[in-house]
MARKEMAR-161194 format. One record per residue (C-alpha): residue number from 1; chain; x, y, z. Coordinates in steps of 0.5 Angstrom, whole numbers, plus 2048, in hexadecimal, padded with zeros to 3 digits. Each point is the difference from the previous one (the first is absolute). Example, Ala and Ser with C-alpha at 12.3 -4.5 7.8 and 13.67 -1.06 7.14 Angstrom:
// MARKEMAR-161194
1,A,819,7F7,810
2,A,802,807,7FE
// end
This chain:
// MARKEMAR-161194
1,A,8DD,8D4,8FC
2,A,7FB,803,806
3,A,803,803,805
4,A,800,7FF,807
5,A,7FF,807,805
6,A,806,7FF,803
7,A,804,800,7FA
8,A,7FC,806,7FD
9,A,801,805,806
10,A,808,7FE,7FF
11,A,7FF,802,7FA
12,A,7FD,807,800
13,A,806,801,806
14,A,805,7FE,7FB
15,A,7FD,806,7FB
16,A,7FF,805,806
17,A,808,7FE,802
18,A,802,801,7F9
19,A,7FC,807,7FF
20,A,803,802,806
21,A,808,7FD,7FE
22,A,7FF,804,7F9
23,A,804,806,7FF
24,A,7FC,806,800
25,A,803,802,7F9
26,A,7FE,7FA,7FD
27,A,7F8,800,802
28,A,7FF,806,7FC
29,A,804,7FF,7FB
30,A,7FA,7F9,800
31,A,7FC,806,7FE
32,A,802,803,7F9
33,A,7FD,7FC,7FC
34,A,7F9,802,803
35,A,7FD,805,7FC
36,A,7FC,804,804
37,A,806,801,805
38,A,800,807,7FE
39,A,7FA,802,803
40,A,801,7FB,805
41,A,805,804,803
42,A,7FE,807,7FF
43,A,7FB,7FD,806
44,A,806,7FC,804
45,A,803,808,801
46,A,7FA,804,800
47,A,7FE,7FB,806
48,A,7FA,800,7FE
49,A,7FA,7FC,804
50,A,7FB,7FE,7FB
51,A,804,7FE,7FA
52,A,7FB,7FC,7FA
53,A,7FF,7F9,800
54,A,805,7FF,7FA
55,A,806,802,804
56,A,7FF,7FE,807
57,A,804,7FB,7FF
58,A,806,802,7FE
59,A,7FF,806,804
60,A,800,7FB,806
61,A,806,7FC,7FE
62,A,804,807,7FE
63,A,7FE,802,809
64,A,802,7F8,802
65,A,807,802,7FD
66,A,802,806,804
67,A,7FE,7FC,805
68,A,807,7FC,800
69,A,805,801,804
70,A,807,7FE,7FA
71,A,803,805,7FD
72,A,802,802,7F9
73,A,805,804,7FB
74,A,7FD,804,7FA
75,A,802,803,7FB
76,A,7FF,807,800
77,A,800,807,7FD
78,A,803,807,803
79,A,7FD,807,7FC
80,A,806,802,7FD
81,A,801,807,7FC
82,A,804,7FF,7F8
83,A,803,807,800
84,A,801,7FE,7F8
85,A,7F9,7FF,7FF
86,A,7FE,807,805
87,A,7FB,7FB,803
88,A,7FF,7FB,806
89,A,7FF,7F8,7FE
90,A,7FE,7FA,805
91,A,7FF,7FA,7FB
92,A,7FD,7FE,7F9
93,A,7FE,7FA,7FD
94,A,804,7FB,7FB
95,A,7FE,7FD,7FB
96,A,7FD,7FB,803
97,A,7FB,804,804
98,A,805,7FF,806
99,A,802,807,804
100,A,808,801,801
101,A,802,806,805
102,A,805,804,7FE
103,A,803,801,807
104,A,800,7F8,802
105,A,7FE,7FE,808
106,A,800,7FA,804
107,A,7FB,801,806
108,A,7FF,7FB,805
109,A,7F9,800,803
110,A,7FB,7FD,804
111,A,7F9,7FD,7FE
112,A,7FC,805,800
113,A,805,805,7FD
114,A,802,7FC,7FB
115,A,7F9,7FF,7FD
116,A,7FD,807,800
117,A,807,801,7FC
118,A,7FE,7FA,7FC
119,A,7FA,802,7FE
120,A,801,808,7FF
121,A,805,7FE,7FB
122,A,7FB,7FB,7FC
123,A,7FB,806,800
124,A,805,805,7FE
125,A,802,7FB,7FA
126,A,7F8,7FF,7FD
127,A,800,808,801
128,A,806,801,7FC
129,A,7FF,7FB,7FB
130,A,7F9,804,7FF
131,A,804,808,7FF
132,A,804,7FB,7FB
133,A,7F9,7FE,7FC
134,A,7FC,806,800
135,A,806,804,7FE
136,A,802,7FC,7FA
137,A,7F8,800,7FE
138,A,802,808,800
139,A,806,800,7FC
140,A,7FC,7FC,7FB
141,A,7FB,805,801
142,A,7FF,806,803
143,A,7F8,800,7FF
144,A,7FF,7FA,803
145,A,7FA,801,804
146,A,800,7FA,804
147,A,808,801,801
148,A,7FE,807,803
149,A,7FC,7FC,805
150,A,805,7FC,803
151,A,804,806,801
152,A,7FA,802,806
153,A,800,7F7,801
154,A,808,800,801
155,A,800,806,805
156,A,7FA,7FD,804
157,A,804,7FA,802
158,A,807,803,801
159,A,7FC,805,805
160,A,7FB,7FA,803
161,A,807,7FC,800
162,A,803,806,805
163,A,7FB,800,804
164,A,800,7F9,803
165,A,808,802,801
166,A,7FF,805,805
167,A,804,7FE,805
168,A,804,7FA,7FE
169,A,808,800,7FF
170,A,804,805,7FC
171,A,801,7F9,7FC
172,A,7FA,800,7FF
173,A,7FE,807,7FE
174,A,806,800,7FB
175,A,7FB,7FD,7FB
176,A,7FC,807,800
177,A,805,803,7FC
178,A,800,7FF,7F9
179,A,804,804,7FA
180,A,7FD,804,7FB
181,A,805,802,7FC
182,A,802,7F9,7FC
183,A,7F8,803,7FD
184,A,801,807,7FE
185,A,806,800,7FC
186,A,7FD,7FF,7F9
187,A,7FA,7FD,7FD
188,A,800,7FB,806
189,A,7F8,801,802
190,A,7FE,801,808
191,A,7FF,7FB,805
192,A,7FA,805,805
193,A,7FD,805,7FF
194,A,804,807,800
195,A,7F9,804,801
196,A,800,802,809
197,A,806,7FA,800
198,A,804,805,806
199,A,7FA,801,803
200,A,7FF,7F9,801
201,A,806,7FD,802
202,A,801,804,806
203,A,7FD,7FC,804
204,A,804,7FA,7FD
205,A,806,804,7FF
206,A,800,802,809
207,A,7FF,7F9,800
208,A,805,7FD,7FD
209,A,805,806,802
210,A,7FF,800,808
211,A,805,7FE,805
212,A,805,800,7F9
213,A,807,800,802
214,A,804,7FE,7FB
215,A,804,806,7FC
216,A,800,7FD,7FA
217,A,7F9,7FE,800
218,A,7FE,806,801
219,A,804,804,7FA
220,A,7FB,7FB,7FC
221,A,7FA,802,803
222,A,802,806,7FF
223,A,802,800,7F9
224,A,7F9,7FC,7FE
225,A,7FC,804,804
226,A,803,806,7FA
227,A,7FE,7FB,7FB
228,A,7F9,7FE,803
229,A,7FE,808,7FF
230,A,803,802,7F9
231,A,7FC,7F9,7FE
232,A,7FA,804,802
233,A,802,807,7FE
234,A,802,7FE,7F9
235,A,7F9,7FC,7FF
236,A,7FB,805,804
237,A,805,806,7FA
238,A,7FE,7FC,7FC
239,A,7F9,801,800
240,A,800,7F8,801
241,A,7FC,800,808
242,A,7FA,804,800
// end
Protein backbone atom coordinates (compact mmCIF):
# COMPACT_ATOMS: atom_id res chain seq x y z
CA UNK A 1 0.00 0.00 0.00
CA UNK A 2 1.37 3.36 -1.00
CA UNK A 3 1.34 6.01 1.74
CA UNK A 4 0.81 9.61 0.71
CA UNK A 5 3.08 12.32 2.10
CA UNK A 6 0.15 13.67 4.11
CA UNK A 7 -0.58 10.26 5.68
CA UNK A 8 3.15 9.73 6.36
CA UNK A 9 3.32 13.00 8.29
CA UNK A 10 0.20 12.04 10.22
CA UNK A 11 1.68 8.66 11.21
CA UNK A 12 4.97 10.28 12.24
CA UNK A 13 3.11 12.82 14.36
CA UNK A 14 1.09 10.01 15.98
CA UNK A 15 4.27 8.07 16.91
CA UNK A 16 5.77 11.20 18.49
CA UNK A 17 2.51 11.89 20.33
CA UNK A 18 2.35 8.33 21.69
CA UNK A 19 5.97 8.57 22.89
CA UNK A 20 5.24 11.83 24.67
CA UNK A 21 2.11 10.36 26.26
CA UNK A 22 3.89 7.24 27.53
CA UNK A 23 4.90 7.42 31.22
CA UNK A 24 8.69 7.65 31.71
CA UNK A 25 8.80 4.43 33.74
CA UNK A 26 7.18 2.42 30.96
CA UNK A 27 9.65 3.84 28.45
CA UNK A 28 12.56 2.87 30.71
CA UNK A 29 11.29 -0.67 31.17
CA UNK A 30 10.94 -1.11 27.41
CA UNK A 31 14.76 -1.15 27.20
CA UNK A 32 15.35 -3.87 29.81
CA UNK A 33 15.88 -6.56 27.16
CA UNK A 34 18.77 -4.67 25.52
CA UNK A 35 22.04 -6.55 26.10
CA UNK A 36 24.08 -3.32 26.22
CA UNK A 37 21.79 -1.53 28.70
CA UNK A 38 24.36 -1.61 31.54
CA UNK A 39 27.06 -0.01 29.38
CA UNK A 40 24.59 2.55 28.04
CA UNK A 41 23.42 3.38 31.57
CA UNK A 42 26.99 4.00 32.71
CA UNK A 43 27.50 6.38 29.80
CA UNK A 44 24.17 8.07 30.50
CA UNK A 45 24.97 8.60 34.19
CA UNK A 46 28.44 9.92 33.36
CA UNK A 47 27.01 12.51 30.93
CA UNK A 48 29.81 11.43 28.60
CA UNK A 49 29.72 13.26 25.26
CA UNK A 50 31.84 10.71 23.41
CA UNK A 51 29.67 7.61 23.09
CA UNK A 52 30.55 4.43 21.13
CA UNK A 53 28.39 3.96 18.05
CA UNK A 54 26.92 0.70 19.38
CA UNK A 55 25.57 2.50 22.48
CA UNK A 56 24.61 5.84 20.94
CA UNK A 57 20.97 5.07 20.10
CA UNK A 58 20.25 3.67 23.55
CA UNK A 59 22.05 6.48 25.41
CA UNK A 60 20.18 9.07 23.33
CA UNK A 61 16.90 7.27 24.11
CA UNK A 62 17.61 7.40 27.85
CA UNK A 63 18.41 11.10 27.57
CA UNK A 64 15.17 11.64 25.66
CA UNK A 65 13.17 10.04 28.47
CA UNK A 66 14.50 12.64 30.91
CA UNK A 67 12.72 15.31 28.86
CA UNK A 68 9.31 13.82 29.69
CA UNK A 69 7.10 15.87 32.00
CA UNK A 70 5.36 12.99 33.77
CA UNK A 71 6.16 11.47 37.16
CA UNK A 72 6.09 7.85 38.29
CA UNK A 73 6.16 5.96 41.57
CA UNK A 74 9.23 3.75 42.04
CA UNK A 75 9.81 1.01 44.58
CA UNK A 76 13.12 2.02 46.15
CA UNK A 77 14.94 0.90 49.26
CA UNK A 78 16.62 2.48 52.26
CA UNK A 79 19.88 1.39 53.87
CA UNK A 80 19.13 -0.13 57.27
CA UNK A 81 21.16 -1.31 60.25
CA UNK A 82 20.26 -4.81 61.44
CA UNK A 83 21.37 -5.25 65.09
CA UNK A 84 20.97 -9.04 64.99
CA UNK A 85 23.44 -9.27 62.10
CA UNK A 86 25.68 -6.46 63.34
CA UNK A 87 25.76 -4.91 59.88
CA UNK A 88 23.87 -2.78 57.43
CA UNK A 89 21.74 -4.06 54.57
CA UNK A 90 20.20 -2.56 51.44
CA UNK A 91 18.92 -5.31 49.14
CA UNK A 92 19.49 -8.89 48.07
CA UNK A 93 18.69 -10.72 44.85
CA UNK A 94 15.86 -13.25 44.91
CA UNK A 95 15.85 -16.54 42.98
CA UNK A 96 14.72 -14.73 39.84
CA UNK A 97 17.66 -12.34 40.08
CA UNK A 98 15.48 -9.36 41.00
CA UNK A 99 16.22 -7.00 43.91
CA UNK A 100 14.34 -7.30 47.18
CA UNK A 101 14.89 -4.33 49.48
CA UNK A 102 15.20 -4.80 53.23
CA UNK A 103 13.21 -1.64 53.89
CA UNK A 104 10.78 -0.85 51.12
CA UNK A 105 10.01 2.72 50.23
CA UNK A 106 7.95 4.18 47.42
CA UNK A 107 9.05 7.47 45.91
CA UNK A 108 7.49 9.65 43.24
CA UNK A 109 10.19 10.77 40.84
CA UNK A 110 10.33 12.99 37.82
CA UNK A 111 11.65 11.70 34.50
CA UNK A 112 15.29 12.67 35.12
CA UNK A 113 15.55 11.33 38.68
CA UNK A 114 13.54 8.25 37.71
CA UNK A 115 15.79 7.42 34.78
CA UNK A 116 18.89 7.85 36.95
CA UNK A 117 17.38 5.50 39.55
CA UNK A 118 16.40 2.99 36.84
CA UNK A 119 19.95 2.95 35.46
CA UNK A 120 21.69 2.81 38.83
CA UNK A 121 19.51 -0.12 39.90
CA UNK A 122 20.22 -1.98 36.65
CA UNK A 123 24.00 -1.48 36.98
CA UNK A 124 23.98 -2.48 40.66
CA UNK A 125 22.00 -5.66 40.00
CA UNK A 126 24.52 -6.69 37.35
CA UNK A 127 27.38 -5.92 39.77
CA UNK A 128 25.81 -8.06 42.49
CA UNK A 129 25.45 -10.95 40.06
CA UNK A 130 29.15 -10.65 39.19
CA UNK A 131 30.05 -10.61 42.90
CA UNK A 132 28.05 -13.79 43.47
CA UNK A 133 29.48 -15.62 40.46
CA UNK A 134 33.07 -14.84 41.44
CA UNK A 135 32.61 -15.80 45.09
CA UNK A 136 30.98 -19.09 44.03
CA UNK A 137 33.99 -19.92 41.86
CA UNK A 138 36.42 -19.19 44.70
CA UNK A 139 34.32 -21.20 47.13
CA UNK A 140 34.78 -24.17 44.80
CA UNK A 141 38.46 -23.50 44.11
CA UNK A 142 40.23 -20.79 46.17
CA UNK A 143 43.28 -21.08 43.90
CA UNK A 144 41.37 -20.38 40.67
CA UNK A 145 43.60 -17.76 39.00
CA UNK A 146 40.91 -16.68 36.55
CA UNK A 147 38.46 -16.09 39.40
CA UNK A 148 41.10 -14.11 41.29
CA UNK A 149 41.46 -11.87 38.26
CA UNK A 150 37.70 -11.40 38.34
CA UNK A 151 38.11 -9.99 41.87
CA UNK A 152 40.11 -7.09 40.43
CA UNK A 153 37.65 -6.63 37.57
CA UNK A 154 34.72 -6.56 40.00
CA UNK A 155 36.36 -3.86 42.08
CA UNK A 156 37.21 -1.82 38.98
CA UNK A 157 33.56 -2.02 37.88
CA UNK A 158 32.42 -0.87 41.33
CA UNK A 159 34.86 2.07 41.30
CA UNK A 160 33.70 3.10 37.83
CA UNK A 161 30.10 2.93 39.01
CA UNK A 162 30.92 5.11 42.02
CA UNK A 163 32.49 7.77 39.84
CA UNK A 164 29.39 8.23 37.69
CA UNK A 165 27.21 8.64 40.80
CA UNK A 166 29.08 11.72 42.00
CA UNK A 167 26.49 14.41 42.77
CA UNK A 168 23.45 12.18 42.17
CA UNK A 169 20.50 11.90 44.56
CA UNK A 170 20.79 9.88 47.78
CA UNK A 171 18.51 7.06 46.61
CA UNK A 172 20.81 6.61 43.61
CA UNK A 173 24.02 6.79 45.66
CA UNK A 174 22.57 4.18 48.04
CA UNK A 175 23.45 1.60 45.39
CA UNK A 176 27.11 2.01 46.36
CA UNK A 177 26.29 0.17 49.58
CA UNK A 178 27.10 -3.52 49.69
CA UNK A 179 27.67 -6.02 52.45
CA UNK A 180 30.71 -8.27 52.77
CA UNK A 181 29.26 -9.96 55.85
CA UNK A 182 27.54 -12.78 53.97
CA UNK A 183 30.76 -13.61 52.15
CA UNK A 184 32.89 -13.67 55.29
CA UNK A 185 30.79 -16.12 57.31
CA UNK A 186 32.29 -19.52 56.63
CA UNK A 187 33.79 -20.70 53.35
CA UNK A 188 31.78 -18.40 51.07
CA UNK A 189 34.40 -17.19 48.65
CA UNK A 190 35.02 -13.47 48.16
CA UNK A 191 33.46 -11.00 45.69
CA UNK A 192 36.22 -8.35 45.39
CA UNK A 193 39.95 -8.24 46.03
CA UNK A 194 40.78 -7.48 49.70
CA UNK A 195 44.23 -6.09 48.86
CA UNK A 196 44.39 -2.34 49.57
CA UNK A 197 40.60 -2.52 49.58
CA UNK A 198 39.87 0.23 52.12
CA UNK A 199 42.22 2.60 50.34
CA UNK A 200 40.58 1.95 46.97
CA UNK A 201 37.02 2.44 48.21
CA UNK A 202 37.72 5.62 50.18
CA UNK A 203 36.45 7.80 47.33
CA UNK A 204 33.28 5.71 46.79
CA UNK A 205 32.58 5.89 50.52
CA UNK A 206 32.90 9.68 50.38
CA UNK A 207 30.57 9.84 47.38
CA UNK A 208 28.02 7.50 48.98
CA UNK A 209 27.85 9.20 52.38
CA UNK A 210 28.17 12.85 51.35
CA UNK A 211 25.23 14.75 52.83
CA UNK A 212 23.83 11.61 54.47
CA UNK A 213 21.37 12.58 57.21
CA UNK A 214 19.49 9.38 58.04
CA UNK A 215 20.83 8.08 61.37
CA UNK A 216 20.04 4.43 60.60
CA UNK A 217 21.93 4.65 57.31
CA UNK A 218 24.91 6.27 59.07
CA UNK A 219 24.99 3.42 61.60
CA UNK A 220 24.77 0.86 58.78
CA UNK A 221 27.70 2.43 56.94
CA UNK A 222 29.78 2.63 60.14
CA UNK A 223 29.21 -1.07 60.86
CA UNK A 224 30.09 -2.08 57.31
CA UNK A 225 33.24 0.04 57.23
CA UNK A 226 34.45 -2.02 60.21
CA UNK A 227 33.71 -5.17 58.22
CA UNK A 228 35.65 -3.79 55.23
CA UNK A 229 38.66 -3.07 57.46
CA UNK A 230 38.57 -6.54 59.04
CA UNK A 231 38.21 -8.07 55.57
CA UNK A 232 41.39 -6.45 54.29
CA UNK A 233 43.35 -6.95 57.52
CA UNK A 234 42.52 -10.64 57.74
CA UNK A 235 43.69 -11.43 54.23
CA UNK A 236 46.79 -9.23 54.56
CA UNK A 237 47.87 -10.98 57.76
CA UNK A 238 47.25 -14.35 56.12
CA UNK A 239 49.74 -13.42 53.40
CA UNK A 240 47.13 -13.21 50.68
CA UNK A 241 48.18 -9.64 49.76
CA UNK A 242 51.77 -8.80 48.91
